Backbone as ProteinMPNN parsed JSONL, in Angstrom:
{"seq_chain_A": "MAKCEICGKTPMFGHNVSHSKRRTNRQFRPNLQRVQVFEKGRLVTKTACTRCIKTLSKNSKL", "coords_chain_A": {"N_chain_A": [[20.945, 78.742, 155.395], [21.36, 75.374, 155.932], [24.031, 74.148, 155.472], [27.377, 73.257, 154.997], [29.634, 75.326, 153.383], [32.087, 74.549, 152.509], [32.719, 71.729, 152.797], [30.244, 70.618, 152.29], [28.58, 69.438, 154.146], [25.487, 68.389, 155.497], [22.302, 68.362, 157.333], [21.587, 65.239, 158.992], [19.497, 62.331, 159.313], [17.83, 60.38, 161.795], [16.903, 58.299, 164.571], [15.319, 58.931, 167.712], [15.602, 56.874, 170.488], [13.706, 55.438, 172.87], [13.582, 54.22, 176.315], [11.821, 52.084, 176.213], [12.285, 51.211, 173.705], [10.91, 52.481, 171.681], [10.782, 54.223, 168.662], [11.341, 57.485, 167.468], [11.412, 60.072, 165.022], [14.33, 62.055, 164.404], [16.71, 64.756, 164.023], [20.066, 65.21, 163.095], [22.048, 67.873, 163.336], [24.629, 69.711, 161.654], [27.368, 71.478, 163.203], [27.383, 74.578, 162.484], [29.086, 77.575, 161.649], [29.51, 81.096, 161.077], [32.144, 82.345, 159.285], [35.009, 84.372, 158.437], [36.947, 84.171, 155.595], [39.978, 84.104, 153.742], [39.926, 84.184, 150.322], [41.24, 83.72, 147.265], [42.744, 86.044, 147.672], [40.875, 87.803, 148.72], [38.668, 88.832, 151.366], [36.155, 86.808, 152.466], [32.876, 85.995, 153.59], [31.782, 82.988, 154.921], [29.71, 80.08, 155.499], [30.595, 77.581, 157.608], [31.362, 74.28, 158.803], [32.468, 73.229, 162.063], [34.592, 71.444, 161.955], [35.755, 71.968, 159.465], [36.561, 74.602, 159.93], [38.512, 74.189, 161.866], [40.384, 72.73, 160.359], [41.039, 74.647, 158.419], [42.283, 76.585, 160.014], [44.499, 75.152, 160.881], [45.876, 74.74, 158.467], [46.461, 77.352, 157.709], [48.515, 78.135, 159.306], [50.799, 77.134, 158.28]], "CA_chain_A": [[21.03, 77.461, 154.743], [22.04, 74.435, 156.828], [24.984, 73.375, 154.687], [28.741, 73.77, 155.022], [30.015, 75.747, 152.032], [33.401, 74.002, 152.171], [32.671, 70.272, 152.598], [28.908, 70.223, 151.865], [27.895, 68.682, 155.196], [24.097, 68.789, 155.704], [21.685, 67.592, 158.415], [21.325, 63.821, 158.779], [18.301, 61.914, 160.022], [17.921, 59.13, 162.527], [15.815, 58.066, 165.507], [15.441, 58.906, 169.161], [15.165, 55.564, 170.951], [13.379, 55.52, 174.289], [13.903, 53.033, 177.107], [10.957, 51.003, 175.745], [12.722, 50.976, 172.318], [10.03, 53.168, 170.725], [11.6, 55.117, 167.852], [10.755, 58.687, 166.882], [12.365, 60.697, 164.11], [15.106, 63.195, 164.875], [17.634, 65.304, 163.045], [21.411, 65.526, 163.568], [22.455, 69.061, 162.593], [26.054, 70.04, 161.765], [27.678, 72.675, 163.967], [27.777, 75.558, 161.475], [29.453, 78.899, 162.126], [29.857, 82.036, 160.016], [33.547, 82.725, 159.422], [35.587, 85.143, 157.348], [38.043, 83.386, 155.027], [40.627, 84.679, 152.572], [39.757, 83.348, 149.129], [41.813, 84.417, 146.108], [43.195, 87.354, 148.096], [39.769, 88.627, 149.215], [38.031, 88.37, 152.585], [34.808, 86.35, 152.125], [32.159, 85.371, 154.689], [31.247, 81.678, 154.544], [29.15, 79.227, 156.54], [31.437, 76.39, 157.625], [31.248, 73.439, 159.994], [33.607, 73.433, 162.958], [35.708, 70.622, 161.499], [36.422, 72.709, 158.389], [37.216, 75.759, 160.544], [39.724, 73.677, 162.506], [41.315, 72.382, 159.292], [41.514, 75.895, 157.817], [43.222, 77.242, 160.923], [45.728, 74.361, 160.874], [46.574, 74.953, 157.205], [46.899, 78.741, 157.558], [49.727, 78.332, 160.094], [51.955, 76.623, 157.519]], "C_chain_A": [[21.873, 76.529, 155.613], [22.968, 73.526, 156.024], [26.349, 74.046, 154.783], [29.153, 74.099, 153.59], [31.358, 75.171, 151.595], [33.307, 72.508, 151.87], [31.284, 69.773, 152.177], [28.128, 69.422, 152.894], [26.5, 69.264, 155.434], [23.511, 67.995, 156.868], [21.446, 66.14, 158.008], [20.137, 63.424, 159.65], [18.502, 60.563, 160.681], [16.724, 58.995, 163.455], [16.248, 58.372, 166.936], [14.927, 57.546, 169.583], [14.944, 55.647, 172.452], [13.754, 54.223, 175.003], [13.071, 51.832, 176.661], [11.213, 50.652, 174.275], [11.764, 51.559, 171.274], [10.856, 54.219, 169.987], [10.783, 56.285, 167.318], [11.833, 59.375, 166.059], [13.08, 61.861, 164.784], [16.084, 63.609, 163.798], [18.964, 65.606, 163.74], [21.905, 66.694, 162.727], [23.962, 69.286, 162.735], [26.23, 71.339, 162.538], [28.247, 73.711, 163.012], [28.032, 76.918, 162.109], [29.726, 79.777, 160.91], [31.271, 82.526, 160.267], [33.981, 83.553, 158.21], [36.861, 84.442, 156.9], [38.652, 84.171, 153.873], [40.511, 83.701, 151.416], [40.195, 84.161, 147.917], [42.187, 85.856, 146.464], [42.118, 88.279, 148.634], [39.183, 88.003, 150.463], [36.561, 88.064, 152.283], [34.174, 85.724, 153.365], [31.529, 84.082, 154.198], [30.619, 81.012, 155.76], [29.908, 77.915, 156.492], [31.192, 75.592, 158.894], [32.534, 73.584, 160.806], [34.808, 72.582, 162.555], [36.472, 71.333, 160.376], [37.141, 73.93, 158.933], [38.526, 75.326, 161.184], [40.78, 73.353, 161.458], [41.889, 73.637, 158.644], [42.535, 76.582, 158.712], [44.547, 76.467, 160.999], [46.54, 74.643, 159.616], [47.105, 76.371, 157.065], [48.183, 79.017, 158.347], [50.972, 77.871, 159.364], [52.65, 77.7, 156.722]], "O_chain_A": [[22.992, 76.879, 155.985], [22.742, 72.321, 155.904], [26.455, 75.266, 154.662], [29.039, 73.263, 152.694], [31.729, 75.294, 150.428], [33.759, 72.059, 150.816], [31.151, 68.626, 151.75], [27.124, 68.794, 152.56], [26.343, 70.479, 155.558], [24.143, 67.053, 157.347], [21.144, 65.843, 156.853], [19.815, 64.113, 160.618], [19.246, 59.715, 160.189], [15.649, 59.518, 163.163], [17.387, 58.112, 167.324], [13.898, 57.102, 169.074], [15.878, 55.895, 173.214], [14.186, 53.256, 174.376], [13.54, 50.696, 176.718], [10.456, 49.891, 173.673], [11.808, 51.167, 170.108], [11.552, 55.015, 170.616], [9.686, 56.107, 166.788], [13.021, 59.272, 166.363], [12.509, 62.559, 165.622], [16.267, 62.916, 162.798], [18.991, 66.18, 164.829], [22.157, 66.533, 161.533], [24.517, 69.077, 163.814], [25.348, 72.198, 162.53], [29.45, 73.728, 162.754], [27.293, 77.357, 162.989], [30.119, 79.287, 159.851], [31.568, 83.06, 161.336], [33.411, 83.452, 157.124], [37.742, 84.153, 157.709], [37.937, 84.827, 153.115], [40.936, 82.549, 151.509], [39.582, 85.177, 147.589], [41.98, 86.774, 145.671], [42.408, 89.426, 148.975], [39.196, 86.781, 150.612], [35.809, 88.956, 151.891], [34.843, 85.008, 154.111], [30.827, 84.07, 153.187], [30.949, 81.334, 156.901], [29.884, 77.211, 155.482], [30.857, 76.155, 159.936], [33.562, 74.015, 160.283], [35.945, 72.983, 162.801], [37.702, 71.299, 160.346], [38.223, 74.27, 158.452], [39.539, 76.016, 161.06], [41.954, 73.669, 161.649], [43.083, 73.694, 158.351], [43.539, 77.102, 158.226], [45.605, 77.075, 161.165], [47.762, 74.772, 159.687], [48.1, 76.585, 156.373], [48.864, 80.012, 158.096], [52.087, 78.184, 159.782], [53.634, 77.424, 156.036]]}, "name": "protein", "num_of_chains": 1, "seq": "MAKCEICGKTPMFGHNVSHSKRRTNRQFRPNLQRVQVFEKGRLVTKTACTRCIKTLSKNSKL"}
């Protein structure tokens, strides 16, 4: 599933624009990784975007 389980980020849509300004559809996909996270004292595997992984690692050092 192409969705971050923490922030809910999903693919977005836009256009490729060529030199002649011709537009074709494209998709911007989030950079999703499978990570193991402690949740309520248990180790759980989640799909998270890299921004959420960075935030989780910053908060766990506190």
